[in-house]
PDB file of N, CA, C and O in Angstrom:
ATOM      1  N   MET A   1     163.499  58.864 257.848  1.00  0.00           N
ATOM      2  CA  MET A   1     163.324  59.118 256.488  1.00  0.00           C
ATOM      3  C   MET A   1     162.380  58.238 255.771  1.00  0.00           C
ATOM      4  O   MET A   1     162.524  57.025 255.924  1.00  0.00           O
ATOM      5  N   GLU A   2     161.412  58.687 254.992  1.00  0.00           N
ATOM      6  CA  GLU A   2     160.411  57.748 254.389  1.00  0.00           C
ATOM      7  C   GLU A   2     160.940  57.221 253.051  1.00  0.00           C
ATOM      8  O   GLU A   2     161.502  57.936 252.221  1.00  0.00           O
ATOM      9  N   ARG A   3     160.723  55.967 252.919  1.00  0.00           N
ATOM     10  CA  ARG A   3     161.180  55.290 251.585  1.00  0.00           C
ATOM     11  C   ARG A   3     160.017  55.285 250.518  1.00  0.00           C
ATOM     12  O   ARG A   3     158.915  54.896 250.903  1.00  0.00           O
ATOM     13  N   GLU A   4     160.149  55.622 249.418  1.00  0.00           N
ATOM     14  CA  GLU A   4     159.070  55.681 248.419  1.00  0.00           C
ATOM     15  C   GLU A   4     159.159  54.253 247.755  1.00  0.00           C
ATOM     16  O   GLU A   4     160.242  53.854 247.326  1.00  0.00           O
ATOM     17  N   THR A   5     158.117  53.550 247.677  1.00  0.00           N
ATOM     18  CA  THR A   5     158.102  52.317 246.950  1.00  0.00           C
ATOM     19  C   THR A   5     157.533  52.398 245.516  1.00  0.00           C
ATOM     20  O   THR A   5     156.368  52.783 245.413  1.00  0.00           O
ATOM     21  N   THR A   6     158.156  52.109 244.502  1.00  0.00           N
ATOM     22  CA  THR A   6     157.575  52.079 243.283  1.00  0.00           C
ATOM     23  C   THR A   6     157.425  50.689 242.608  1.00  0.00           C
ATOM     24  O   THR A   6     158.304  49.841 242.765  1.00  0.00           O
ATOM     25  N   PHE A   7     156.368  50.457 241.891  1.00  0.00           N
ATOM     26  CA  PHE A   7     156.176  49.158 241.380  1.00  0.00           C
ATOM     27  C   PHE A   7     156.210  49.364 239.834  1.00  0.00           C
ATOM     28  O   PHE A   7     155.629  50.316 239.314  1.00  0.00           O
ATOM     29  N   THR A   8     156.898  48.453 239.131  1.00  0.00           N
ATOM     30  CA  THR A   8     156.925  48.476 237.694  1.00  0.00           C
ATOM     31  C   THR A   8     155.618  47.566 237.322  1.00  0.00           C
ATOM     32  O   THR A   8     155.430  46.430 237.756  1.00  0.00           O
ATOM     33  N   ARG A   9     154.788  48.246 236.476  1.00  0.00           N
ATOM     34  CA  ARG A   9     153.578  47.532 235.942  1.00  0.00           C
ATOM     35  C   ARG A   9     153.801  47.341 234.478  1.00  0.00           C
ATOM     36  O   ARG A   9     153.720  48.254 233.657  1.00  0.00           O
ATOM     37  N   ARG A  10     154.083  46.120 234.208  1.00  0.00           N
ATOM     38  CA  ARG A  10     154.207  45.773 232.766  1.00  0.00           C
ATOM     39  C   ARG A  10     152.958  45.226 232.267  1.00  0.00           C
ATOM     40  O   ARG A  10     152.273  44.458 232.943  1.00  0.00           O
ATOM     41  N   THR A  11     152.603  45.665 230.918  1.00  0.00           N
ATOM     42  CA  THR A  11     151.309  45.083 230.482  1.00  0.00           C
ATOM     43  C   THR A  11     151.627  44.208 229.355  1.00  0.00           C
ATOM     44  O   THR A  11     152.671  44.307 228.710  1.00  0.00           O
ATOM     45  N   LEU A  12     150.729  43.371 229.136  1.00  0.00           N
ATOM     46  CA  LEU A  12     151.004  42.216 228.173  1.00  0.00           C
ATOM     47  C   LEU A  12     149.603  42.374 227.302  1.00  0.00           C
ATOM     48  O   LEU A  12     148.518  42.568 227.850  1.00  0.00           O
ATOM     49  N   ARG A  13     149.774  42.267 225.892  1.00  0.00           N
ATOM     50  CA  ARG A  13     148.682  42.143 224.987  1.00  0.00           C
ATOM     51  C   ARG A  13     148.167  40.630 224.998  1.00  0.00           C
ATOM     52  O   ARG A  13     148.825  39.724 225.512  1.00  0.00           O
ATOM     53  N   ILE A  14     146.913  40.441 224.376  1.00  0.00           N
ATOM     54  CA  ILE A  14     146.242  39.238 224.493  1.00  0.00           C
ATOM     55  C   ILE A  14     147.227  38.013 223.919  1.00  0.00           C
ATOM     56  O   ILE A  14     147.202  36.876 224.391  1.00  0.00           O
ATOM     57  N   GLN A  15     147.981  38.378 222.969  1.00  0.00           N
ATOM     58  CA  GLN A  15     148.985  37.160 222.373  1.00  0.00           C
ATOM     59  C   GLN A  15     149.884  36.759 223.313  1.00  0.00           C
ATOM     60  O   GLN A  15     150.183  35.566 223.366  1.00  0.00           O
ATOM     61  N   ARG A  16     150.457  37.692 224.203  1.00  0.00           N
ATOM     62  CA  ARG A  16     151.483  37.296 225.245  1.00  0.00           C
ATOM     63  C   ARG A  16     150.847  36.528 226.463  1.00  0.00           C
ATOM     64  O   ARG A  16     151.407  35.625 227.085  1.00  0.00           O
ATOM     65  N   VAL A  17     149.635  37.008 226.698  1.00  0.00           N
ATOM     66  CA  VAL A  17     148.743  36.380 227.826  1.00  0.00           C
ATOM     67  C   VAL A  17     148.621  35.080 227.491  1.00  0.00           C
ATOM     68  O   VAL A  17     149.004  34.187 228.247  1.00  0.00           O
ATOM     69  N   ALA A  18     148.004  34.825 226.173  1.00  0.00           N
ATOM     70  CA  ALA A  18     147.940  33.478 225.632  1.00  0.00           C
ATOM     71  C   ALA A  18     149.201  32.494 225.852  1.00  0.00           C
ATOM     72  O   ALA A  18     149.120  31.367 226.340  1.00  0.00           O
ATOM     73  N   GLU A  19     150.331  33.098 225.423  1.00  0.00           N
ATOM     74  CA  GLU A  19     151.464  32.323 225.611  1.00  0.00           C
ATOM     75  C   GLU A  19     151.886  32.080 227.015  1.00  0.00           C
ATOM     76  O   GLU A  19     152.419  31.022 227.349  1.00  0.00           O
ATOM     77  N   LYS A  20     151.666  32.993 227.785  1.00  0.00           N
ATOM     78  CA  LYS A  20     152.048  32.963 229.184  1.00  0.00           C
ATOM     79  C   LYS A  20     151.333  31.765 229.965  1.00  0.00           C
ATOM     80  O   LYS A  20     151.899  30.934 230.675  1.00  0.00           O
ATOM     81  N   THR A  21     149.872  31.861 229.662  1.00  0.00           N
ATOM     82  CA  THR A  21     149.107  30.998 230.347  1.00  0.00           C
ATOM     83  C   THR A  21     148.754  29.586 229.633  1.00  0.00           C
ATOM     84  O   THR A  21     148.184  28.650 230.193  1.00  0.00           O
ATOM     85  N   ASP A  22     149.224  29.616 228.226  1.00  0.00           N
ATOM     86  CA  ASP A  22     149.041  28.573 227.460  1.00  0.00           C
ATOM     87  C   ASP A  22     147.501  28.253 227.187  1.00  0.00           C
ATOM     88  O   ASP A  22     147.140  27.093 226.988  1.00  0.00           O
ATOM     89  N   LEU A  23     146.669  29.250 227.184  1.00  0.00           N
ATOM     90  CA  LEU A  23     145.240  29.316 226.932  1.00  0.00           C
ATOM     91  C   LEU A  23     144.919  29.833 225.554  1.00  0.00           C
ATOM     92  O   LEU A  23     145.657  30.722 225.128  1.00  0.00           O
ATOM     93  N   ALA A  24     144.006  29.446 224.848  1.00  0.00           N
ATOM     94  CA  ALA A  24     143.636  30.037 223.550  1.00  0.00           C
ATOM     95  C   ALA A  24     143.031  31.443 223.937  1.00  0.00           C
ATOM     96  O   ALA A  24     142.444  31.571 225.011  1.00  0.00           O
ATOM     97  N   GLU A  25     143.169  32.456 223.094  1.00  0.00           N
ATOM     98  CA  GLU A  25     142.732  33.731 223.162  1.00  0.00           C
ATOM     99  C   GLU A  25     141.091  33.688 223.433  1.00  0.00           C
ATOM    100  O   GLU A  25     140.597  34.404 224.305  1.00  0.00           O
ATOM    101  N   SER A  26     140.354  32.867 222.686  1.00  0.00           N
ATOM    102  CA  SER A  26     139.098  32.763 222.949  1.00  0.00           C
ATOM    103  C   SER A  26     138.689  32.386 224.429  1.00  0.00           C
ATOM    104  O   SER A  26     137.705  32.855 225.001  1.00  0.00           O
ATOM    105  N   SER A  27     139.574  31.478 224.971  1.00  0.00           N
ATOM    106  CA  SER A  27     139.214  30.963 226.317  1.00  0.00           C
ATOM    107  C   SER A  27     139.575  32.191 227.293  1.00  0.00           C
ATOM    108  O   SER A  27     138.890  32.485 228.274  1.00  0.00           O
ATOM    109  N   ILE A  28     140.617  32.795 226.937  1.00  0.00           N
ATOM    110  CA  ILE A  28     140.709  33.973 227.811  1.00  0.00           C
ATOM    111  C   ILE A  28     139.674  34.864 228.074  1.00  0.00           C
ATOM    112  O   ILE A  28     139.295  35.123 229.216  1.00  0.00           O
ATOM    113  N   TRP A  29     139.119  35.430 226.882  1.00  0.00           N
ATOM    114  CA  TRP A  29     138.002  36.274 226.840  1.00  0.00           C
ATOM    115  C   TRP A  29     136.799  35.642 227.490  1.00  0.00           C
ATOM    116  O   TRP A  29     136.075  36.380 228.158  1.00  0.00           O
ATOM    117  N   ARG A  30     136.497  34.362 227.376  1.00  0.00           N
ATOM    118  CA  ARG A  30     135.422  33.648 228.016  1.00  0.00           C
ATOM    119  C   ARG A  30     135.661  33.681 229.539  1.00  0.00           C
ATOM    120  O   ARG A  30     134.735  33.957 230.302  1.00  0.00           O
ATOM    121  N   LEU A  31     136.738  33.436 229.925  1.00  0.00           N
ATOM    122  CA  LEU A  31     137.019  33.601 231.417  1.00  0.00           C
ATOM    123  C   LEU A  31     136.824  34.967 231.880  1.00  0.00           C
ATOM    124  O   LEU A  31     136.082  35.130 232.848  1.00  0.00           O
ATOM    125  N   VAL A  32     137.394  36.001 231.318  1.00  0.00           N
ATOM    126  CA  VAL A  32     137.143  37.253 231.726  1.00  0.00           C
ATOM    127  C   VAL A  32     135.586  37.547 231.836  1.00  0.00           C
ATOM    128  O   VAL A  32     135.102  38.086 232.831  1.00  0.00           O
ATOM    129  N   GLN A  33     134.902  37.182 230.824  1.00  0.00           N
ATOM    130  CA  GLN A  33     133.449  37.420 230.792  1.00  0.00           C
ATOM    131  C   GLN A  33     132.700  36.799 232.159  1.00  0.00           C
ATOM    132  O   GLN A  33     131.743  37.339 232.714  1.00  0.00           O
ATOM    133  N   ARG A  34     133.279  35.672 232.541  1.00  0.00           N
ATOM    134  CA  ARG A  34     132.799  34.822 233.658  1.00  0.00           C
ATOM    135  C   ARG A  34     133.193  35.378 234.909  1.00  0.00           C
ATOM    136  O   ARG A  34     132.635  35.034 235.951  1.00  0.00           O
ATOM    137  N   GLY A  35     134.201  36.289 234.877  1.00  0.00           N
ATOM    138  CA  GLY A  35     134.703  36.810 236.117  1.00  0.00           C
ATOM    139  C   GLY A  35     135.764  35.805 236.723  1.00  0.00           C
ATOM    140  O   GLY A  35     136.045  35.935 237.914  1.00  0.00           O
ATOM    141  N   LEU A  36     136.348  34.846 236.002  1.00  0.00           N
ATOM    142  CA  LEU A  36     137.294  34.009 236.391  1.00  0.00           C
ATOM    143  C   LEU A  36     138.757  34.252 235.963  1.00  0.00           C
ATOM    144  O   LEU A  36     139.615  33.388 236.145  1.00  0.00           O
ATOM    145  N   PHE A  37     139.040  35.489 235.368  1.00  0.00           N
ATOM    146  CA  PHE A  37     140.288  35.759 234.928  1.00  0.00           C
ATOM    147  C   PHE A  37     140.391  37.176 234.983  1.00  0.00           C
ATOM    148  O   PHE A  37     139.388  37.859 234.775  1.00  0.00           O
ATOM    149  N   PRO A  38     141.588  37.740 235.262  1.00  0.00           N
ATOM    150  CA  PRO A  38     141.691  39.158 235.462  1.00  0.00           C
ATOM    151  C   PRO A  38     141.108  39.989 234.314  1.00  0.00           C
ATOM    152  O   PRO A  38     141.085  39.546 233.166  1.00  0.00           O
ATOM    153  N   ARG A  39     140.650  41.164 234.629  1.00  0.00           N
ATOM    154  CA  ARG A  39     140.004  42.000 233.579  1.00  0.00           C
ATOM    155  C   ARG A  39     141.185  42.864 232.940  1.00  0.00           C
ATOM    156  O   ARG A  39     142.107  43.286 233.638  1.00  0.00           O
ATOM    157  N   PRO A  40     141.100  43.090 231.629  1.00  0.00           N
ATOM    158  CA  PRO A  40     142.095  43.859 231.040  1.00  0.00           C
ATOM    159  C   PRO A  40     141.824  45.366 231.236  1.00  0.00           C
ATOM    160  O   PRO A  40     140.783  45.777 231.748  1.00  0.00           O
ATOM    161  N   ILE A  41     142.836  46.182 230.792  1.00  0.00           N
ATOM    162  CA  ILE A  41     142.595  47.523 230.770  1.00  0.00           C
ATOM    163  C   ILE A  41     142.812  48.147 229.360  1.00  0.00           C
ATOM    164  O   ILE A  41     143.650  47.713 228.569  1.00  0.00           O
ATOM    165  N   LYS A  42     142.006  49.177 229.117  1.00  0.00           N
ATOM    166  CA  LYS A  42     142.109  49.738 227.781  1.00  0.00           C
ATOM    167  C   LYS A  42     143.066  50.636 227.784  1.00  0.00           C
ATOM    168  O   LYS A  42     142.975  51.547 228.607  1.00  0.00           O
ATOM    169  N   LEU A  43     144.241  50.595 226.845  1.00  0.00           N
ATOM    170  CA  LEU A  43     145.209  51.463 226.818  1.00  0.00           C
ATOM    171  C   LEU A  43     144.933  52.741 225.791  1.00  0.00           C
ATOM    172  O   LEU A  43     145.358  53.892 225.889  1.00  0.00           O
ATOM    173  N   SER A  44     144.055  52.136 224.743  1.00  0.00           N
ATOM    174  CA  SER A  44     143.677  53.151 223.718  1.00  0.00           C
ATOM    175  C   SER A  44     142.374  52.513 223.150  1.00  0.00           C
ATOM    176  O   SER A  44     141.924  51.467 223.619  1.00  0.00           O
ATOM    177  N   PRO A  45     141.760  53.215 222.073  1.00  0.00           N
ATOM    178  CA  PRO A  45     140.542  52.554 221.525  1.00  0.00           C
ATOM    179  C   PRO A  45     140.788  51.259 220.916  1.00  0.00           C
ATOM    180  O   PRO A  45     139.834  50.483 220.858  1.00  0.00           O
ATOM    181  N   GLY A  46     142.025  50.866 220.406  1.00  0.00           N
ATOM    182  CA  GLY A  46     142.358  49.565 219.698  1.00  0.00           C
ATOM    183  C   GLY A  46     143.265  48.746 220.390  1.00  0.00           C
ATOM    184  O   GLY A  46     143.790  47.766 219.861  1.00  0.00           O
ATOM    185  N   CYS A  47     143.498  49.140 221.679  1.00  0.00           N
ATOM    186  CA  CYS A  47     144.606  48.537 222.391  1.00  0.00           C
ATOM    187  C   CYS A  47     144.208  48.122 223.865  1.00  0.00           C
ATOM    188  O   CYS A  47     144.076  48.976 224.741  1.00  0.00           O
ATOM    189  N   THR A  48     144.017  46.718 224.107  1.00  0.00           N
ATOM    190  CA  THR A  48     143.691  46.148 225.380  1.00  0.00           C
ATOM    191  C   THR A  48     144.860  45.386 225.905  1.00  0.00           C
ATOM    192  O   THR A  48     145.605  44.745 225.164  1.00  0.00           O
ATOM    193  N   ALA A  49     145.011  45.471 227.242  1.00  0.00           N
ATOM    194  CA  ALA A  49     146.182  44.749 227.774  1.00  0.00           C
ATOM    195  C   ALA A  49     145.904  44.475 229.153  1.00  0.00           C
ATOM    196  O   ALA A  49     145.033  45.108 229.751  1.00  0.00           O
ATOM    197  N   TRP A  50     146.660  43.473 229.760  1.00  0.00           N
ATOM    198  CA  TRP A  50     146.559  42.921 231.154  1.00  0.00           C
ATOM    199  C   TRP A  50     147.826  43.417 231.817  1.00  0.00           C
ATOM    200  O   TRP A  50     148.861  43.645 231.192  1.00  0.00           O
ATOM    201  N   TYR A  51     147.669  43.580 233.217  1.00  0.00           N
ATOM    202  CA  TYR A  51     148.885  43.764 234.002  1.00  0.00           C
ATOM    203  C   TYR A  51     149.499  42.365 234.288  1.00  0.00           C
ATOM    204  O   TYR A  51     148.812  41.463 234.768  1.00  0.00           O
ATOM    205  N   GLU A  52     150.802  42.212 233.981  1.00  0.00           N
ATOM    206  CA  GLU A  52     151.491  41.038 234.090  1.00  0.00           C
ATOM    207  C   GLU A  52     151.469  40.445 235.492  1.00  0.00           C
ATOM    208  O   GLU A  52     151.337  39.233 235.656  1.00  0.00           O
ATOM    209  N   HIS A  53     151.599  41.312 236.516  1.00  0.00           N
ATOM    210  CA  HIS A  53     151.454  40.740 237.810  1.00  0.00           C
ATOM    211  C   HIS A  53     150.202  40.231 238.175  1.00  0.00           C
ATOM    212  O   HIS A  53     150.134  39.468 239.139  1.00  0.00           O
ATOM    213  N   GLU A  54     149.070  40.584 237.459  1.00  0.00           N
ATOM    214  CA  GLU A  54     147.763  39.981 237.799  1.00  0.00           C
ATOM    215  C   GLU A  54     147.650  38.656 237.122  1.00  0.00           C
ATOM    216  O   GLU A  54     146.992  37.768 237.666  1.00  0.00           O
ATOM    217  N   ILE A  55     148.260  38.448 235.942  1.00  0.00           N
ATOM    218  CA  ILE A  55     148.358  37.203 235.286  1.00  0.00           C
ATOM    219  C   ILE A  55     149.221  36.179 236.079  1.00  0.00           C
ATOM    220  O   ILE A  55     148.924  34.986 236.132  1.00  0.00           O
ATOM    221  N   ASP A  56     150.258  36.694 236.664  1.00  0.00           N
ATOM    222  CA  ASP A  56     151.142  35.887 237.490  1.00  0.00           C
ATOM    223  C   ASP A  56     150.407  35.430 238.856  1.00  0.00           C
ATOM    224  O   ASP A  56     150.538  34.295 239.314  1.00  0.00           O
ATOM    225  N   GLU A  57     149.720  36.309 239.381  1.00  0.00           N
ATOM    226  CA  GLU A  57     148.952  36.069 240.572  1.00  0.00           C
ATOM    227  C   GLU A  57     147.887  35.048 240.268  1.00  0.00           C
ATOM    228  O   GLU A  57     147.688  34.147 241.081  1.00  0.00           O
ATOM    229  N   TRP A  58     147.184  35.125 239.150  1.00  0.00           N
ATOM    230  CA  TRP A  58     146.178  34.195 238.745  1.00  0.00           C
ATOM    231  C   TRP A  58     146.740  32.746 238.528  1.00  0.00           C
ATOM    232  O   TRP A  58     146.132  31.723 238.841  1.00  0.00           O
ATOM    233  N   LEU A  59     147.799  32.787 238.035  1.00  0.00           N
ATOM    234  CA  LEU A  59     148.598  31.430 237.706  1.00  0.00           C
ATOM    235  C   LEU A  59     148.960  30.765 239.083  1.00  0.00           C
ATOM    236  O   LEU A  59     148.814  29.552 239.227  1.00  0.00           O
ATOM    237  N   GLU A  60     149.451  31.594 240.132  1.00  0.00           N
ATOM    238  CA  GLU A  60     149.827  31.135 241.298  1.00  0.00           C
ATOM    239  C   GLU A  60     148.557  30.562 242.144  1.00  0.00           C
ATOM    240  O   GLU A  60     148.653  29.538 242.822  1.00  0.00           O
ATOM    241  N   ALA A  61     147.448  31.265 242.047  1.00  0.00           N
ATOM    242  CA  ALA A  61     146.226  30.716 242.435  1.00  0.00           C
ATOM    243  C   ALA A  61     145.855  29.516 241.894  1.00  0.00           C
ATOM    244  O   ALA A  61     145.404  28.631 242.622  1.00  0.00           O
ATOM    245  N   LYS A  62     146.000  29.347 240.576  1.00  0.00           N
ATOM    246  CA  LYS A  62     145.647  27.995 239.942  1.00  0.00           C
ATOM    247  C   LYS A  62     146.511  27.128 240.545  1.00  0.00           C
ATOM    248  O   LYS A  62     145.967  26.153 241.065  1.00  0.00           O
ATOM    249  N   ALA A  63     147.872  27.209 240.638  1.00  0.00           N
ATOM    250  CA  ALA A  63     148.864  26.110 241.229  1.00  0.00           C
ATOM    251  C   ALA A  63     148.430  25.842 242.497  1.00  0.00           C
ATOM    252  O   ALA A  63     148.608  24.695 242.909  1.00  0.00           O
ATOM    253  N   GLY A  64     147.830  26.750 243.302  1.00  0.00           N
ATOM    254  CA  GLY A  64     147.425  26.446 244.735  1.00  0.00           C
ATOM    255  C   GLY A  64     146.184  25.544 244.841  1.00  0.00           C
ATOM    256  O   GLY A  64     145.870  25.002 245.900  1.00  0.00           O
ATOM    257  N   GLU A  65     145.525  25.415 243.749  1.00  0.00           N
ATOM    258  CA  GLU A  65     144.187  24.722 243.630  1.00  0.00           C
ATOM    259  C   GLU A  65     144.464  23.294 243.335  1.00  0.00           C
ATOM    260  O   GLU A  65     143.521  22.503 243.331  1.00  0.00           O
ATOM    261  N   ARG A  66     145.602  22.917 243.101  1.00  0.00           N
ATOM    262  CA  ARG A  66     145.942  21.575 242.681  1.00  0.00           C
ATOM    263  C   ARG A  66     145.924  20.731 243.751  1.00  0.00           C
ATOM    264  O   ARG A  66     146.142  21.180 244.876  1.00  0.00           O
ATOM    265  N   GLU A  67     145.653  19.356 243.537  1.00  0.00           N
ATOM    266  CA  GLU A  67     145.612  18.398 244.544  1.00  0.00           C
ATOM    267  C   GLU A  67     147.049  17.906 244.809  1.00  0.00           C
ATOM    268  O   GLU A  67     147.828  17.831 243.859  1.00  0.00           O
ATOM    269  N   PRO A  68     147.418  17.584 245.996  1.00  0.00           N
ATOM    270  CA  PRO A  68     148.708  17.114 246.264  1.00  0.00           C
ATOM    271  C   PRO A  68     148.781  15.707 245.591  1.00  0.00           C
ATOM    272  O   PRO A  68     147.790  14.995 245.426  1.00  0.00           O
ATOM    273  N   VAL A  69     149.937  15.405 245.253  1.00  0.00           N
ATOM    274  CA  VAL A  69     150.233  14.206 244.538  1.00  0.00           C
ATOM    275  C   VAL A  69     149.809  13.017 245.369  1.00  0.00           C
ATOM    276  O   VAL A  69     149.138  12.169 244.782  1.00  0.00           O
ATOM    277  N   ILE A  70     150.070  12.840 246.537  1.00  0.00           N
ATOM    278  CA  ILE A  70     149.658  11.812 247.401  1.00  0.00           C
ATOM    279  C   ILE A  70     148.151  11.606 247.334  1.00  0.00           C
ATOM    280  O   ILE A  70     147.735  10.458 247.180  1.00  0.00           O
ATOM    281  N   ASP A  71     147.280  12.645 247.440  1.00  0.00           N
ATOM    282  CA  ASP A  71     145.923  12.523 247.541  1.00  0.00           C
ATOM    283  C   ASP A  71     145.482  12.026 246.182  1.00  0.00           C
ATOM    284  O   ASP A  71     144.694  11.082 246.117  1.00  0.00           O
ATOM    285  N   ALA A  72     145.932  12.590 245.133  1.00  0.00           N
ATOM    286  CA  ALA A  72     145.573  12.184 243.705  1.00  0.00           C
ATOM    287  C   ALA A  72     145.855  10.600 243.518  1.00  0.00           C
ATOM    288  O   ALA A  72     145.068   9.856 242.933  1.00  0.00           O
ATOM    289  N   VAL A  73     146.971  10.218 244.040  1.00  0.00           N
ATOM    290  CA  VAL A  73     147.273   8.627 243.806  1.00  0.00           C
ATOM    291  C   VAL A  73     146.344   7.823 244.660  1.00  0.00           C
ATOM    292  O   VAL A  73     145.871   6.748 244.292  1.00  0.00           O
ATOM    293  N   TRP A  74     146.081   8.435 245.915  1.00  0.00           N
ATOM    294  CA  TRP A  74     145.105   7.667 246.754  1.00  0.00           C
ATOM    295  C   TRP A  74     143.818   7.559 246.106  1.00  0.00           C
ATOM    296  O   TRP A  74     143.249   6.468 246.082  1.00  0.00           O
ATOM    297  N   ARG A  75     143.304   8.588 245.577  1.00  0.00           N
ATOM    298  CA  ARG A  75     141.952   8.559 245.082  1.00  0.00           C
ATOM    299  C   ARG A  75     141.758   7.562 243.894  1.00  0.00           C
ATOM    300  O   ARG A  75     140.725   6.917 243.714  1.00  0.00           O
ATOM    301  N   GLN A  76     142.969   7.507 243.035  1.00  0.00           N
ATOM    302  CA  GLN A  76     142.887   6.646 242.014  1.00  0.00           C
ATOM    303  C   GLN A  76     142.869   5.238 242.410  1.00  0.00           C
ATOM    304  O   GLN A  76     142.240   4.401 241.764  1.00  0.00           O
ATOM    305  N   ASP A  77     143.589   4.940 243.525  1.00  0.00           N
ATOM    306  CA  ASP A  77     143.682   3.581 243.932  1.00  0.00           C
ATOM    307  C   ASP A  77     143.576   3.382 245.490  1.00  0.00           C
ATOM    308  O   ASP A  77     144.505   2.876 246.120  1.00  0.00           O
ATOM    309  N   PRO A  78     142.456   3.783 246.064  1.00  0.00           N
ATOM    310  CA  PRO A  78     142.398   3.928 247.556  1.00  0.00           C
ATOM    311  C   PRO A  78     142.631   2.377 248.194  1.00  0.00           C
ATOM    312  O   PRO A  78     143.010   2.335 249.364  1.00  0.00           O
ATOM    313  N   GLY A  79     142.434   1.188 247.522  1.00  0.00           N
ATOM    314  CA  GLY A  79     142.444  -0.046 248.347  1.00  0.00           C
ATOM    315  C   GLY A  79     144.047  -0.589 248.046  1.00  0.00           C
ATOM    316  O   GLY A  79     144.433  -1.656 248.523  1.00  0.00           O
ATOM    317  N   GLY A  80     144.792   0.140 247.330  1.00  0.00           N
ATOM    318  CA  GLY A  80     146.126  -0.328 247.013  1.00  0.00           C
ATOM    319  C   GLY A  80     146.209  -1.413 246.158  1.00  0.00           C
ATOM    320  O   GLY A  80     147.251  -2.068 246.126  1.00  0.00           O
ATOM    321  N   GLU A  81     145.208  -1.715 245.420  1.00  0.00           N
ATOM    322  CA  GLU A  81     145.193  -2.866 244.500  1.00  0.00           C
ATOM    323  C   GLU A  81     146.362  -3.064 243.592  1.00  0.00           C
ATOM    324  O   GLU A  81     146.798  -4.191 243.357  1.00  0.00           O
ATOM    325  N   SER A  82     146.923  -1.870 243.029  1.00  0.00           N
ATOM    326  CA  SER A  82     147.985  -2.035 242.129  1.00  0.00           C
ATOM    327  C   SER A  82     149.301  -2.399 242.908  1.00  0.00           C
ATOM    328  O   SER A  82     150.229  -2.977 242.342  1.00  0.00           O
ATOM    329  N   ALA A  83     149.336  -2.066 244.116  1.00  0.00           N
ATOM    330  CA  ALA A  83     150.560  -2.341 244.961  1.00  0.00           C
ATOM    331  C   ALA A  83     150.635  -3.911 245.337  1.00  0.00           C
ATOM    332  O   ALA A  83     151.669  -4.557 245.507  1.00  0.00           O
ATOM    333  N   LYS A  84     149.345  -4.367 245.425  1.00  0.00           N
ATOM    334  CA  LYS A  84     149.285  -5.848 245.907  1.00  0.00           C
ATOM    335  C   LYS A  84     149.711  -6.900 244.879  1.00  0.00           C
ATOM    336  O   LYS A  84     150.222  -7.989 245.140  1.00  0.00           O
ATOM    337  N   GLY A  85     149.378  -6.328 243.480  1.00  0.00           N
ATOM    338  CA  GLY A  85     149.682  -7.180 242.424  1.00  0.00           C
ATOM    339  C   GLY A  85     151.022  -7.283 242.073  1.00  0.00           C
ATOM    340  O   GLY A  85     151.486  -8.284 241.526  1.00  0.00           O
ATOM    341  N   SER A  86     151.757  -6.152 242.405  1.00  0.00           N
ATOM    342  CA  SER A  86     153.185  -6.189 241.976  1.00  0.00           C
ATOM    343  C   SER A  86     154.132  -6.607 242.875  1.00  0.00           C
ATOM    344  O   SER A  86     155.322  -6.450 242.600  1.00  0.00           O
ATOM    345  N   ALA A  87     153.742  -7.192 244.063  1.00  0.00           N
ATOM    346  CA  ALA A  87     154.644  -7.740 245.229  1.00  0.00           C
ATOM    347  C   ALA A  87     154.984  -9.163 244.851  1.00  0.00           C
ATOM    348  O   ALA A  87     155.690  -9.847 245.593  1.00  0.00           O
TER     349      ALA A  87
END
């Protein structure tokens, strides 16, 4: 027996995308123009929205680009000078 998989595709208007990403609306549009942010869909002549799952995927990708904490600390103090002074 075949199972049909359905996905709920929720859309978000620009204000909700800005809230979810903590980016200014102008920054979102700039990133879209540069191809660095998911493109919106046109729901009607005056209504543009983004698929929420695409915003979530973008945020996950950004989280994956972070430096691990240990590497960040090592780059700030590669010689361990701050540790030597506290002993």
